[in-house]
C-alpha positions as CSV (number, residue, x, y, z in Angstrom):
1,M,-12.1,19.6,-24.5
2,D,-11.6,16.6,-26.7
3,E,-14.0,16.8,-29.7
4,E,-14.7,13.1,-29.4
5,E,-16.2,13.7,-26.0
6,D,-19.0,15.7,-27.4
7,T,-20.5,12.7,-29.1
8,A,-23.8,11.6,-27.6
9,V,-26.2,8.8,-28.2
10,G,-28.5,10.8,-30.4
11,S,-25.8,12.6,-32.4
12,P,-25.3,11.8,-36.1
13,Q,-22.0,10.2,-35.4
14,A,-23.6,7.7,-33.0
15,R,-26.7,6.8,-34.9
16,G,-25.8,3.2,-35.5
17,Y,-23.4,0.6,-36.7
18,D,-24.2,0.9,-40.4
19,T,-22.2,4.0,-41.2
20,G,-19.2,2.0,-42.2
21,I,-20.6,-1.1,-43.9
22,N,-20.0,-1.7,-47.6
23,D,-22.6,-2.5,-50.3
24,R,-22.3,-6.2,-49.8
25,D,-22.9,-5.9,-46.1
26,A,-25.8,-3.5,-46.8
27,L,-27.6,-6.1,-48.9
28,L,-26.9,-8.8,-46.3
29,N,-28.3,-6.4,-43.6
30,K,-31.4,-5.6,-45.6
31,R,-32.1,-9.3,-46.1
32,T,-31.6,-10.0,-42.4
33,I,-33.9,-7.2,-41.3
34,R,-36.5,-8.3,-43.9
35,K,-36.6,-11.8,-42.4
36,L,-36.9,-10.4,-38.9
37,D,-39.7,-8.1,-40.0
38,F,-41.7,-10.8,-41.9
39,I,-41.0,-13.9,-39.7
40,L,-40.2,-13.0,-36.1
41,L,-41.9,-9.6,-35.6
42,P,-45.4,-10.6,-36.9
43,F,-45.4,-13.7,-34.7
44,L,-44.4,-11.7,-31.6
45,A,-47.1,-9.2,-32.5
46,L,-49.6,-12.0,-32.8
47,L,-48.6,-13.2,-29.3
48,F,-49.2,-9.7,-27.9
49,L,-52.5,-9.4,-29.7
50,L,-53.7,-12.6,-28.0
51,N,-52.3,-11.4,-24.7
52,S,-54.3,-8.1,-25.0
53,L,-57.5,-9.9,-26.1
54,D,-57.4,-12.3,-23.2
55,K,-56.8,-9.4,-20.8
56,S,-59.7,-7.3,-22.1
57,N,-62.3,-9.8,-23.3
58,I,-64.0,-9.8,-20.0
59,G,-65.2,-6.3,-20.8
60,N,-66.7,-7.5,-24.1
61,A,-68.3,-10.4,-22.3
62,E,-69.8,-8.1,-19.7
63,S,-71.6,-6.1,-22.3
64,A,-73.4,-9.3,-23.2
65,G,-74.5,-10.0,-19.6
66,F,-71.6,-12.2,-18.4
67,T,-72.0,-11.4,-14.6
68,H,-75.8,-11.5,-14.8
69,D,-75.8,-14.9,-16.5
70,A,-73.2,-16.2,-14.0
71,G,-75.2,-15.0,-11.0
72,L,-72.8,-12.3,-10.1
73,S,-73.1,-8.6,-9.5
74,A,-71.6,-5.9,-11.7
75,H,-69.3,-4.9,-8.8
76,D,-67.8,-8.4,-8.8
77,L,-66.4,-7.6,-12.2
78,N,-64.6,-4.5,-10.9
79,T,-63.3,-6.4,-7.9
80,S,-61.9,-9.2,-10.0
81,L,-60.2,-6.6,-12.2
82,A,-58.6,-4.9,-9.2
83,F,-57.3,-8.3,-8.1
84,F,-56.1,-9.0,-11.6
85,F,-54.1,-5.8,-11.9
86,A,-52.7,-6.0,-8.3
87,F,-51.2,-9.4,-9.0
88,F,-50.3,-8.6,-12.6
89,V,-48.4,-5.5,-11.5
90,A,-46.7,-7.0,-8.4
91,L,-45.3,-10.0,-10.3
92,Q,-44.0,-8.0,-13.3
93,P,-40.3,-8.0,-12.3
94,V,-40.6,-11.6,-11.1
95,G,-42.0,-12.6,-14.5
96,A,-39.4,-10.6,-16.3
97,A,-36.6,-12.2,-14.3
98,L,-37.9,-15.7,-14.8
99,G,-38.3,-15.1,-18.5
100,R,-34.8,-13.9,-18.8
101,K,-33.4,-16.8,-16.7
102,Y,-35.2,-19.6,-18.6
103,G,-35.4,-17.9,-22.0
104,M,-38.3,-16.2,-23.6
105,A,-38.6,-18.7,-26.4
106,R,-39.8,-21.4,-24.0
107,W,-41.1,-19.4,-21.0
108,V,-43.7,-17.3,-22.8
109,P,-45.4,-20.1,-24.9
110,A,-45.7,-22.2,-21.7
111,C,-47.4,-19.4,-19.8
112,M,-49.6,-18.6,-22.8
113,S,-50.9,-22.2,-22.9
114,L,-51.9,-22.0,-19.3
115,W,-53.6,-18.7,-19.4
116,G,-55.5,-19.7,-22.6
117,L,-56.9,-22.6,-20.6
118,C,-57.9,-20.2,-17.8
119,T,-59.7,-18.1,-20.4
120,I,-61.8,-21.1,-21.4
121,L,-62.6,-21.9,-17.8
122,H,-64.5,-18.6,-17.5
123,I,-67.4,-20.5,-19.1
124,W,-68.0,-22.4,-15.9
125,V,-67.7,-19.5,-13.4
126,K,-70.6,-19.5,-11.0
127,T,-69.3,-17.7,-7.9
128,R,-67.5,-14.4,-7.1
129,W,-64.4,-16.2,-5.9
130,Q,-64.2,-18.5,-8.9
131,L,-64.0,-15.4,-11.1
132,I,-61.4,-13.7,-8.8
133,C,-59.2,-16.8,-8.7
134,L,-59.3,-17.2,-12.5
135,R,-58.3,-13.5,-12.9
136,I,-55.5,-13.9,-10.4
137,A,-54.2,-17.0,-12.3
138,I,-54.3,-15.2,-15.6
139,A,-52.6,-12.2,-14.1
140,S,-49.8,-14.3,-12.6
141,L,-49.2,-16.1,-15.9
142,E,-49.3,-12.8,-18.0
143,A,-47.1,-10.9,-15.6
144,G,-43.7,-10.5,-17.3
145,F,-45.0,-11.3,-20.7
146,Y,-44.6,-7.7,-22.0
147,P,-41.2,-6.9,-20.6
148,T,-39.8,-10.3,-21.4
149,T,-41.1,-10.2,-25.0
150,V,-39.9,-6.6,-25.5
151,S,-36.5,-7.4,-24.1
152,Y,-36.4,-10.4,-26.5
153,L,-37.4,-8.2,-29.4
154,S,-34.7,-5.6,-28.6
155,L,-32.0,-8.4,-29.0
156,F,-32.6,-8.5,-32.7
157,Y,-32.9,-4.9,-33.7
158,T,-30.5,-1.9,-33.4
159,R,-31.4,1.1,-31.3
160,Y,-33.0,3.2,-34.1
161,E,-34.7,0.3,-35.9
162,F,-36.4,-0.6,-32.6
163,A,-39.1,2.1,-32.0
164,V,-41.0,1.4,-35.2
165,R,-41.0,-2.4,-34.6
166,L,-42.0,-1.8,-31.0
167,G,-44.8,0.4,-32.3
168,V,-46.0,-2.5,-34.5
169,F,-45.7,-4.8,-31.5
170,Y,-47.3,-2.5,-28.9
171,G,-49.9,-1.3,-31.4
172,Q,-51.5,-4.7,-31.0
173,T,-53.1,-3.4,-27.8
174,A,-55.1,-1.0,-29.9
175,V,-55.6,-3.6,-32.6
176,A,-56.9,-6.0,-29.9
177,G,-59.4,-3.3,-28.8
178,A,-60.7,-3.0,-32.4
179,L,-60.5,-6.7,-33.2
180,G,-62.1,-7.6,-29.9
181,G,-65.0,-5.2,-30.7
182,V,-65.5,-6.7,-34.2
183,L,-65.2,-10.3,-33.0
184,S,-67.6,-9.6,-30.2
185,W,-70.1,-8.0,-32.6
186,A,-69.8,-11.1,-34.9
187,V,-70.3,-13.5,-32.0
188,F,-73.1,-11.5,-30.3
189,S,-74.9,-11.2,-33.6
190,R,-74.7,-14.9,-34.3
191,F,-75.5,-15.9,-30.7
192,P,-77.8,-13.1,-29.4
193,K,-78.4,-12.8,-25.7
194,A,-81.4,-15.0,-24.8
195,P,-84.4,-12.8,-23.7
196,S,-85.8,-13.4,-20.2
197,G,-88.4,-12.0,-17.9
198,P,-92.1,-12.6,-17.2
199,Q,-93.2,-10.1,-19.9
200,L,-91.3,-11.8,-22.7
201,P,-92.7,-14.7,-24.8
202,P,-91.3,-17.9,-23.4
203,G,-91.3,-19.6,-26.7
204,E,-88.8,-17.1,-28.1
205,T,-86.3,-17.7,-25.2
206,V,-86.6,-21.5,-25.7
207,D,-86.0,-21.2,-29.5
208,V,-82.8,-19.1,-29.0
209,M,-81.3,-21.4,-26.4
210,Q,-82.2,-24.5,-28.4
211,A,-80.7,-23.1,-31.5
212,S,-77.4,-22.3,-30.0
213,G,-76.9,-24.1,-26.7
214,W,-74.3,-21.5,-25.9
215,K,-74.4,-18.0,-24.5
216,S,-72.7,-15.4,-26.6
217,W,-70.0,-14.6,-24.0
218,E,-69.3,-18.4,-23.6
219,V,-68.5,-18.6,-27.3
220,L,-66.3,-15.6,-27.0
221,F,-64.2,-17.0,-24.2
222,L,-64.0,-20.4,-26.0
223,I,-62.8,-19.0,-29.3
224,E,-60.2,-16.7,-27.7
225,G,-58.9,-19.3,-25.2
226,C,-58.5,-22.0,-27.8
227,T,-56.8,-19.6,-30.2
228,T,-54.3,-18.6,-27.6
229,M,-53.4,-22.2,-26.7
230,L,-53.0,-23.2,-30.4
231,I,-50.6,-20.3,-31.2
232,A,-48.7,-20.9,-28.0
233,L,-48.0,-24.4,-29.1
234,V,-46.6,-23.1,-32.4
235,G,-44.4,-20.7,-30.4
236,F,-42.4,-23.6,-29.0
237,F,-41.1,-24.3,-32.5
238,W,-41.2,-20.9,-34.1
239,L,-39.2,-18.7,-31.6
240,P,-35.3,-19.0,-31.7
241,H,-33.3,-18.6,-28.5
242,S,-30.9,-16.2,-30.3
243,A,-30.0,-15.0,-33.7
244,D,-27.4,-17.6,-34.1
245,T,-29.9,-20.4,-33.6
246,A,-32.7,-18.8,-35.7
247,W,-34.1,-21.5,-38.1
248,F,-35.1,-18.8,-40.7
249,F,-31.5,-17.5,-41.1
250,T,-28.7,-18.8,-43.3
251,A,-25.3,-19.4,-41.7
252,Q,-24.1,-16.0,-43.1
253,E,-27.2,-14.2,-41.8
254,R,-26.8,-15.7,-38.4
255,V,-23.3,-14.3,-38.1
256,W,-24.3,-10.9,-39.4
257,A,-27.4,-10.8,-37.2
258,E,-25.1,-11.2,-34.2
259,Q,-22.5,-8.8,-35.4
260,R,-24.7,-5.9,-36.3
261,I,-26.2,-5.9,-32.8
262,R,-22.7,-6.1,-31.2
263,L,-21.6,-3.1,-33.3
264,D,-24.7,-1.1,-32.5
265,R,-24.2,-1.8,-28.7
266,E,-20.6,-0.7,-29.0
267,S,-21.4,2.5,-30.8
268,V,-23.1,4.2,-27.9
269,T,-20.5,6.9,-28.5
270,S,-18.9,7.2,-31.9
271,T,-15.4,6.5,-30.6
272,Q,-16.1,3.7,-28.1
273,K,-15.4,0.8,-30.4
274,R,-12.2,2.4,-31.7
275,R,-11.0,3.4,-28.2
276,A,-11.8,0.0,-26.7
277,S,-9.8,-1.7,-29.4
278,K,-6.9,0.7,-28.9
279,A,-6.9,0.3,-25.2
280,L,-7.0,-3.5,-25.4
281,Q,-4.2,-3.5,-28.0
282,R,-2.1,-1.2,-25.9
283,S,-2.6,-3.3,-22.8
284,A,-1.6,-6.4,-24.7
285,S,1.5,-4.6,-26.0
286,E,2.4,-3.5,-22.5
287,D,2.1,-7.1,-21.3
288,E,4.5,-8.2,-24.0
289,A,6.9,-5.3,-23.3
290,A,6.8,-5.9,-19.5
291,F,9.2,-8.8,-20.0
292,D,11.8,-6.6,-21.8
293,R,11.6,-3.3,-19.7
294,P,13.6,-2.8,-16.5
295,S,11.8,-3.0,-13.2
296,V,12.7,0.6,-12.4
297,S,12.4,3.4,-14.9
298,F,13.7,6.9,-14.6
299,V,11.7,9.7,-16.3
300,D,12.1,13.5,-16.3
301,D,8.6,14.1,-14.9
302,E,8.2,12.3,-11.6
303,G,4.5,13.3,-11.2
304,S,3.7,12.1,-14.7
305,S,5.5,8.8,-14.0
306,A,3.5,8.2,-10.8
307,H,0.3,9.0,-12.6
308,H,0.9,6.5,-15.4
309,R,2.1,3.8,-13.0
310,L,-1.2,4.3,-11.1
311,L,-3.2,4.1,-14.4
312,D,-1.3,1.0,-15.6
313,G,-2.0,-0.6,-12.2
314,H,-5.7,0.0,-12.6
315,M,-5.6,-1.3,-16.2
316,E,-3.8,-4.5,-15.1
317,A,-6.2,-5.1,-12.2
318,G,-9.1,-4.5,-14.5
319,L,-7.9,-7.0,-17.0
320,R,-7.6,-9.6,-14.2
321,R,-11.0,-9.1,-12.8
322,R,-13.2,-8.1,-15.8
323,K,-15.9,-10.6,-16.5
324,M,-18.4,-10.6,-19.3
325,S,-22.1,-11.1,-18.6
326,T,-23.4,-14.7,-19.0
327,A,-25.4,-13.6,-21.9
328,S,-22.7,-11.8,-23.8
329,A,-20.2,-14.6,-23.3
330,I,-22.4,-16.8,-25.4
331,S,-24.3,-14.5,-27.7
332,V,-25.3,-10.9,-27.7
333,T,-28.8,-11.9,-28.8
334,A,-29.2,-14.8,-26.4
335,D,-32.6,-14.8,-24.7
336,A,-31.3,-16.1,-21.3
337,G,-28.7,-14.9,-18.8
338,L,-29.0,-12.8,-15.6
339,T,-26.5,-11.7,-12.9
340,R,-26.8,-10.2,-9.4
341,H,-25.3,-7.0,-10.8
342,D,-28.0,-6.8,-13.4
343,V,-30.7,-7.0,-10.7
344,L,-29.2,-4.6,-8.2
345,S,-28.1,-2.1,-10.7
346,A,-31.7,-2.0,-12.1
347,V,-33.3,-1.7,-8.7
348,L,-30.9,1.1,-7.6
349,N,-31.4,3.2,-10.8
350,Y,-33.4,6.3,-9.9
351,K,-34.5,6.9,-13.5
352,I,-36.7,3.8,-13.6
353,W,-38.7,5.0,-10.6
354,H,-39.2,8.4,-12.1
355,L,-40.4,6.9,-15.4
356,L,-42.6,4.4,-13.5
357,L,-44.6,7.2,-11.8
358,C,-45.0,9.0,-15.2
359,N,-46.0,5.7,-16.8
360,I,-48.6,4.8,-14.2
361,L,-50.3,8.2,-14.6
362,S,-50.2,8.2,-18.5
363,A,-51.4,4.6,-18.8
364,I,-54.7,5.0,-17.1
365,P,-56.6,5.8,-20.3
366,A,-55.1,2.8,-22.3
367,T,-55.7,0.3,-19.5
368,A,-59.2,1.6,-18.7
369,F,-60.5,1.7,-22.3
370,G,-58.9,-1.6,-23.1
371,V,-61.6,-3.1,-20.8
372,F,-64.3,-0.6,-20.4
373,M,-64.6,0.9,-23.9
374,P,-67.7,-1.1,-24.9
375,L,-69.4,0.0,-21.6
376,V,-68.4,3.6,-22.2
377,I,-69.7,3.5,-25.7
378,K,-73.0,1.9,-24.5
379,Q,-73.5,5.0,-22.3
380,L,-72.3,7.4,-24.9
381,S,-75.8,9.0,-25.0
382,P,-78.9,7.7,-23.2
383,S,-81.0,8.3,-26.3
384,L,-79.1,5.8,-28.5
385,H,-80.1,2.6,-26.6
386,L,-77.2,0.7,-28.2
387,S,-77.3,-3.1,-28.2
388,P,-74.3,-5.1,-27.0
389,A,-73.3,-6.0,-30.6
390,A,-73.6,-2.3,-31.7
391,S,-71.6,-1.0,-28.7
392,N,-68.8,-3.5,-29.4
393,L,-68.7,-2.6,-33.1
394,L,-68.5,1.1,-32.4
395,S,-65.6,0.5,-30.0
396,A,-63.4,-0.6,-32.9
397,P,-62.7,2.7,-34.8
398,P,-61.2,4.6,-31.8
399,F,-58.7,1.7,-31.4
400,V,-57.9,1.8,-35.1
401,F,-57.1,5.5,-34.7
402,G,-54.9,4.7,-31.7
403,A,-52.9,2.0,-33.7
404,V,-52.4,4.3,-36.7
405,V,-51.2,7.3,-34.7
406,L,-48.9,5.1,-32.6
407,F,-47.2,3.8,-35.8
408,L,-46.8,7.3,-37.1
409,F,-45.3,8.6,-33.8
410,T,-42.8,5.7,-33.7
411,I,-41.6,6.4,-37.2
412,W,-41.2,10.1,-36.2
413,S,-39.3,9.0,-33.1
414,D,-36.8,6.8,-35.0
415,R,-36.2,9.5,-37.6
416,I,-35.4,12.2,-35.1
417,H,-33.6,9.8,-32.8
418,Q,-35.6,11.0,-29.8
419,R,-38.2,9.4,-27.5
420,L,-39.2,12.1,-25.1
421,A,-40.5,14.7,-27.6
422,P,-42.9,12.2,-29.2
423,I,-44.0,11.1,-25.8
424,L,-44.9,14.7,-24.9
425,G,-46.7,15.0,-28.3
426,G,-48.8,11.9,-27.6
427,L,-49.7,13.1,-24.1
428,G,-50.7,16.4,-25.6
429,L,-53.1,14.7,-28.0
430,L,-54.5,12.6,-25.1
431,L,-55.1,15.8,-23.0
432,I,-57.0,17.4,-25.9
433,G,-59.2,14.3,-26.3
434,L,-59.9,14.2,-22.5
435,L,-60.8,17.9,-22.4
436,M,-63.2,17.5,-25.3
437,T,-64.8,14.4,-23.6
438,V,-65.3,16.2,-20.3
439,M,-66.7,19.4,-21.9
440,A,-69.0,17.9,-24.5
441,D,-72.7,17.7,-23.7
442,R,-74.1,14.1,-23.3
443,S,-76.7,14.9,-25.9
444,N,-74.0,15.6,-28.5
445,Y,-73.0,12.0,-28.9
446,I,-71.2,12.6,-32.2
447,L,-68.8,15.1,-30.6
448,R,-68.3,12.7,-27.7
449,Y,-67.5,9.9,-30.0
450,I,-65.0,12.0,-32.0
451,S,-63.4,13.0,-28.7
452,L,-63.0,9.3,-27.8
453,C,-61.2,8.8,-31.1
454,I,-58.8,11.6,-30.4
455,L,-58.3,10.4,-26.8
456,L,-57.4,6.9,-28.0
457,S,-55.1,8.3,-30.6
458,G,-52.8,9.6,-27.9
459,S,-53.3,6.8,-25.3
460,F,-50.9,4.3,-26.7
461,I,-47.8,6.4,-27.4
462,A,-46.1,7.1,-24.0
463,S,-45.7,3.5,-22.9
464,P,-43.9,1.9,-25.9
465,L,-41.7,5.0,-26.3
466,T,-40.7,4.9,-22.7
467,V,-39.7,1.2,-23.2
468,A,-37.8,2.3,-26.3
469,W,-35.9,4.9,-24.2
470,L,-35.0,2.2,-21.6
471,T,-33.8,-0.3,-24.2
472,N,-31.8,2.3,-26.1
473,N,-30.1,3.5,-23.0
474,T,-29.4,0.1,-21.3
475,P,-26.7,-1.9,-23.2
476,E,-26.7,-4.7,-20.6
477,P,-29.5,-7.2,-21.7
478,G,-30.0,-8.6,-18.2
479,K,-30.4,-5.2,-16.6
480,R,-32.6,-4.2,-19.4
481,A,-35.0,-7.1,-18.8
482,I,-35.2,-6.2,-15.1
483,L,-35.8,-2.5,-15.9
484,L,-38.6,-3.4,-18.2
485,G,-40.1,-5.6,-15.5
486,I,-40.1,-2.7,-13.0
487,N,-41.5,-0.5,-15.7
488,G,-44.3,-3.1,-16.0
489,W,-45.5,-1.9,-12.6
490,G,-47.0,0.9,-14.7
491,N,-49.9,-1.5,-15.1
492,L,-51.0,-0.3,-11.6
493,A,-52.9,2.1,-13.8
494,G,-55.2,-0.9,-14.4
495,V,-56.0,-1.0,-10.6
496,F,-56.8,2.7,-10.6
497,S,-59.0,2.4,-13.8
498,A,-60.9,-0.5,-12.2
499,L,-61.7,1.7,-9.2
500,L,-62.4,4.7,-11.3
501,F,-64.8,3.4,-14.0
502,T,-67.4,1.8,-11.7
503,P,-71.1,1.1,-12.3
504,A,-71.9,4.0,-10.0
505,D,-70.7,6.4,-12.8
506,D,-72.6,4.6,-15.5
507,A,-75.6,6.9,-15.3
508,T,-73.5,10.1,-15.7
509,G,-71.5,8.8,-18.7
510,Y,-68.4,8.3,-16.6
511,I,-67.7,12.1,-16.4
512,R,-66.0,11.9,-12.9
513,P,-63.5,9.2,-14.1
514,F,-62.7,11.3,-17.1
515,I,-61.9,14.3,-15.0
516,V,-59.7,12.3,-12.7
517,T,-57.9,10.8,-15.7
518,L,-57.4,14.2,-17.1
519,I,-55.6,15.4,-13.9
520,C,-53.4,12.2,-13.9
521,V,-52.3,12.7,-17.5
522,A,-51.5,16.3,-16.9
523,G,-49.3,15.2,-14.0
524,S,-47.6,12.7,-16.3
525,F,-46.9,15.4,-18.9
526,A,-45.2,17.5,-16.2
527,G,-43.2,14.5,-15.0
528,F,-41.8,13.7,-18.5
529,I,-40.7,17.3,-18.9
530,A,-38.9,17.0,-15.5
531,F,-37.3,13.8,-16.7
532,W,-36.0,15.5,-19.8
533,V,-34.3,18.1,-17.7
534,L,-32.8,15.5,-15.4
535,I,-31.3,13.6,-18.3
536,I,-29.8,16.8,-19.8
537,R,-28.3,17.7,-16.4
538,E,-26.8,14.2,-15.9
539,N,-25.2,14.3,-19.3
540,H,-23.7,17.7,-18.5
541,W,-22.4,16.4,-15.2
542,R,-20.7,13.4,-16.9
543,Q,-19.3,15.7,-19.6
544,G,-17.8,17.8,-16.9
545,V,-16.2,14.9,-15.1
546,T,-14.7,13.2,-18.2
547,A,-13.5,16.6,-19.6
548,R,-11.0,16.7,-16.7
549,W,-9.6,13.3,-17.6
550,T,-6.8,12.5,-20.0
551,E,-7.5,10.5,-23.2
552,D,-6.1,7.4,-21.5
553,E,-8.4,7.8,-18.5
554,R,-11.4,8.2,-20.8
555,Q,-10.4,5.0,-22.6
556,R,-10.0,3.3,-19.3
557,E,-13.5,4.2,-18.2
558,E,-15.0,3.1,-21.5
559,V,-13.4,-0.3,-21.4
560,F,-13.4,-1.2,-17.7
561,G,-15.6,1.4,-16.0
562,D,-13.5,1.7,-12.9
563,M,-12.0,5.2,-13.0
564,E,-12.0,7.1,-9.7
565,V,-14.2,10.2,-9.5
566,A,-12.7,12.8,-7.1
567,S,-15.8,14.9,-6.5
568,S,-18.2,12.1,-5.5
569,S,-18.7,8.4,-5.3
570,A,-18.8,6.7,-8.7
571,R,-22.2,5.2,-7.7
572,D,-23.5,8.7,-6.7
573,S,-23.8,9.4,-10.5
574,I,-26.3,6.6,-10.6
575,V,-28.1,7.3,-7.3
576,P,-27.9,11.0,-6.5
577,G,-27.1,11.6,-2.9
578,G,-25.6,8.2,-2.4
579,R,-22.5,9.4,-0.6
580,R,-24.5,11.8,1.5
581,F,-26.8,9.1,2.8
582,G,-24.1,6.6,3.4
583,L,-25.1,4.3,0.6
584,R,-21.5,3.9,-0.7
585,R,-20.8,1.3,2.0
586,L,-23.9,-0.6,1.1
587,F,-22.9,-0.6,-2.6
588,G,-19.5,-1.9,-1.6
589,W,-21.0,-4.7,0.5
590,L,-23.2,-5.7,-2.4
591,G,-20.2,-5.8,-4.7
592,L,-21.3,-3.0,-6.9
593,E,-18.2,-0.8,-6.6
594,E,-15.9,-3.1,-8.6
595,E,-16.8,-1.7,-11.9
596,R,-19.4,0.3,-13.8
597,R,-21.1,-1.4,-16.7
598,G,-23.2,-0.2,-19.7
599,D,-25.0,3.1,-19.0
600,E,-23.3,3.4,-15.6
601,R,-20.0,4.2,-17.2
602,L,-19.3,8.0,-17.1
603,T,-18.4,8.1,-20.8
604,F,-22.0,7.0,-21.6
605,R,-24.3,9.7,-22.8
606,Y,-28.1,9.2,-22.5
607,G,-30.2,9.9,-25.5
608,L,-33.4,11.9,-25.3
């Protein structure tokens, strides 16, 4: 077996583009990354922070009597959340596709401006359907924000720079929980809920209302909505369409920012860049030599001659029909560009559907507590009688734990060049927290609070590292955007959490929802282990196929992705059982049998 074929994505030989750069390039690389880390990444993180705040602020508002003051029932809140997540989830791939088509740098700020306006409009909600319509509008505008923005972020960082940056980005979910709690505490303390009822002194109510003129939850919606609209306006001017149009780079840095991503994408195996170059050079030499060689050649080995004539024919045909993606033809970091192959290849990829199921089950705690944490804290122990301001303030520390642990896990993931092991570690931490919460007595509120901190510590790890796995193992940017959009259906967990954490479980401290969540997370843990096994088996299968090829055939597959596979359909390696169920004809009709691209090529090895 060729020693070069043992190279995998996670091997030391394939860990990045930077193994061959000189000191001058290293300084240029460091300067480029520093600008990305201090100019682009913080702004994207701020956008996601506002996105998370606008998604979860209704829970903070409810702790201050939002539905009561608006003349709604508590069940109307859960109904609106179910509608929100239903539309939010259903439109994820659509939002991701539109973001990729029109470019994140313009699409996301436009959507943010509109959902910021919808956030402000909550102030005037008076009926159930007004609330539901506003939540649907926000869901439709926010759908695709996360996959589009993450896909955009992945265009600027190499594979093993990405997880830590994604941790900073996704960690804003946890930061939003903490900041939302602190902000709500500040607002609710400054604008306390007006007392009401026949037994209360009327003068006190009048004084409070005259002093403020605003209800506390109205102020909260106004502050967060206006902030979102303001930052979105800045985004139109701040975000570049690609590295070579970034206003904060020098001309030299623009070139290097493009080149380092290109080199990283080409180093999926340690020899791919060298082999591709050799294959293209040899093909060019053959084209030149074709004018000089006779039309019929006589060789000693007739079989070998036939084999090479066939291979040369494939190479020539591949050169004629090979087309680059619309994105790559312009810039490897361009934020726009989508092909039919990108969409169909993503939809027909079995791995995304396996990961999606695991993602839904593992995301229930994060989506649930992003909205319901103040309400859960309020019912931590009946003897505490926590005020809205206090319950919101106490909801901040668990989210801080979640953000810190997520950051540590992403650093660990980048250092070991693996995603699945840290995911399982995070889910294990989450299971421990859930077990402690379920088993702790309601009177022991300190232990229950600690268990919530442990629970939140593991809640935010699986989702971003799943995204990191997808981005690392999907070289084609268009396909990557669609895969991240499909993965966004993991927000179905929000629908389940809205149905789980209902007012009916308020009196029991939400024990039943915690038990159901524990079962779901355990199922996700088992699913990720199964996915690990599947990836190892697929890599071994590809290794077995390519081991039977000659060096020229392996080079052919790496450059053009159109080598014949004798044992099964080429597409069967992407969709197991494709030939058995007659899908090959469908793939041919869709135009997907012409060539394999990116991770579809059989010389590609998936990282763990």
